[in-house]
Every structure is written in structure tokens, then in C-alpha cells.
LOGU-376476 format. One record per residue (C-alpha): residue in three letters; x, y negated, z negated. Coordinates in pm, 1 decimal. Each point is the difference from the previous one (the first is absolute). Example, Ala and Ser with C-alpha at 12.3 -4.5 7.8 and 13.67 -1.06 7.14 Angstrom:
BEGIN
+--------+----------+----------+----------+
| residu |     east |    north |       up |
+--------+----------+----------+----------+
|    ALA |   1230.0 |    450.0 |   -780.0 |
|    SER |    137.0 |   -344.0 |     66.0 |
+--------+----------+----------+----------+
END
This chain:
BEGIN
+--------+----------+----------+----------+
| residu |     east |    north |       up |
+--------+----------+----------+----------+
|    UNK |   9987.3 | -18079.2 |  -7062.3 |
|    UNK |   -247.1 |    245.2 |    169.6 |
|    UNK |   -324.0 |   -101.1 |    136.2 |
|    UNK |   -285.3 |    259.0 |     83.4 |
|    UNK |   -175.8 |    -51.7 |    290.2 |
|    UNK |   -370.3 |    157.8 |    120.2 |
|    UNK |   -248.3 |     14.3 |    270.3 |
|    UNK |     52.2 |   -281.0 |    253.6 |
|    UNK |    244.1 |   -167.5 |   -189.1 |
|    UNK |    287.9 |    251.4 |     88.0 |
|    UNK |    -64.7 |   -117.6 |    394.2 |
|    UNK |    335.7 |    -81.1 |    109.9 |
|    UNK |    161.3 |     51.7 |   -364.3 |
|    UNK |    -10.4 |    354.0 |    -85.3 |
|    UNK |   -116.0 |    158.5 |   -295.9 |
|    UNK |    259.2 |   -137.6 |   -260.0 |
|    UNK |    217.5 |   -349.5 |     31.4 |
|    UNK |    264.9 |    -61.6 |   -240.3 |
|    UNK |     73.5 |   -373.3 |    -52.8 |
|    UNK |    276.7 |   -154.0 |   -240.7 |
|    UNK |   -118.2 |   -145.7 |   -313.7 |
|    UNK |     83.6 |   -333.3 |    -95.7 |
|    UNK |   -106.8 |   -177.6 |   -359.0 |
|    UNK |   -282.3 |   -164.6 |    -54.8 |
|    UNK |   -197.4 |    199.6 |    298.9 |
|    UNK |   -351.0 |     10.8 |     17.7 |
|    UNK |   -217.1 |    220.7 |    241.7 |
|    UNK |    -80.3 |   -309.8 |    249.0 |
|    UNK |    392.0 |     27.7 |     83.3 |
|    UNK |    -56.3 |    361.9 |     36.6 |
|    UNK |   -233.9 |    -50.5 |    211.1 |
|    UNK |    184.1 |   -290.6 |    224.2 |
|    UNK |    274.5 |    243.3 |     -3.3 |
|    UNK |   -213.2 |    259.1 |    207.2 |
|    UNK |   -163.2 |   -260.6 |    185.8 |
|    UNK |   -366.7 |     41.9 |   -146.3 |
|    UNK |   -235.6 |   -242.4 |   -146.0 |
|    UNK |   -189.3 |     41.0 |   -335.0 |
|    UNK |   -354.7 |     38.3 |    246.7 |
|    UNK |    187.2 |    297.7 |    167.5 |
|    UNK |     62.4 |    200.9 |   -341.7 |
|    UNK |   -317.4 |     76.9 |   -199.7 |
|    UNK |    155.4 |    238.8 |   -316.9 |
|    UNK |    350.0 |   -102.7 |   -113.7 |
|    UNK |    141.8 |    248.1 |   -266.2 |
|    UNK |    304.7 |    -50.0 |   -213.5 |
|    UNK |     81.7 |    343.4 |   -109.8 |
|    UNK |   -310.5 |    119.9 |     64.4 |
|    UNK |   -168.5 |   -283.3 |   -194.7 |
|    UNK |   -227.4 |   -242.5 |    148.2 |
|    UNK |    124.2 |   -364.6 |     18.9 |
|    UNK |     -7.8 |   -312.7 |    207.0 |
|    UNK |    259.6 |   -119.5 |    232.3 |
|    UNK |     83.4 |   -257.6 |   -232.9 |
|    UNK |    170.0 |    246.5 |   -249.0 |
|    UNK |    378.4 |    -31.7 |    -70.6 |
|    UNK |    169.7 |    312.1 |    104.4 |
|    UNK |    257.7 |    189.4 |   -152.9 |
|    UNK |    318.6 |    189.8 |    199.8 |
|    UNK |   -151.4 |    391.3 |    -93.0 |
|    UNK |   -335.4 |   -116.5 |     82.8 |
|    UNK |   -200.4 |    233.0 |    230.5 |
|    UNK |   -241.9 |   -207.0 |    216.6 |
|    UNK |   -279.1 |    172.5 |    226.4 |
|    UNK |   -195.8 |   -205.0 |    243.6 |
|    UNK |   -317.2 |     91.5 |    141.2 |
|    UNK |   -243.0 |   -222.3 |    262.6 |
|    UNK |   -389.5 |    -34.9 |    -20.4 |
|    UNK |   -144.5 |    346.5 |    115.0 |
|    UNK |   -282.7 |    -34.9 |    228.8 |
|    UNK |   -301.8 |    201.7 |     48.9 |
|    UNK |   -390.0 |     -3.7 |    -15.2 |
+--------+----------+----------+----------+
END
């Protein structure tokens, strides 16, 4: 399963990561596989649509993760 990472989430991981899919896998499992906490990710997209990390993921889904954006 392809995971696209953006901004600071790329640090030490790269732009795209491929992780193995498992039956019943949800977004929390993806975060754990990438050593990320739910608080590290502000926007969680599945196939371009906003979702929550408790959403079940299918093997052909494309996940995109964005951190909170700072600024003033």
C-alpha cells in the first residue's frame, strides 16, 4: 500500500513509503508502521478524501498524510 508523506512527515522517510497491507488494517496501523502518533498528522486522506485514522483501509487505497502547518 502506498503512503504519500508531506512536509515534515517526510523527514527520514521520503516522499512515498510502501507498507504491507493486512486484513482489517486501519489508519492507526499505518501511523504505527511509520512510527507516527495521531497528533503528528493533521490531515489524513484516503484516495484524496478526508478520513479519520480509525477508517478501515483497502489494499489498493492511496494514503496521504499531512502535518499541521505552522505560521502566523
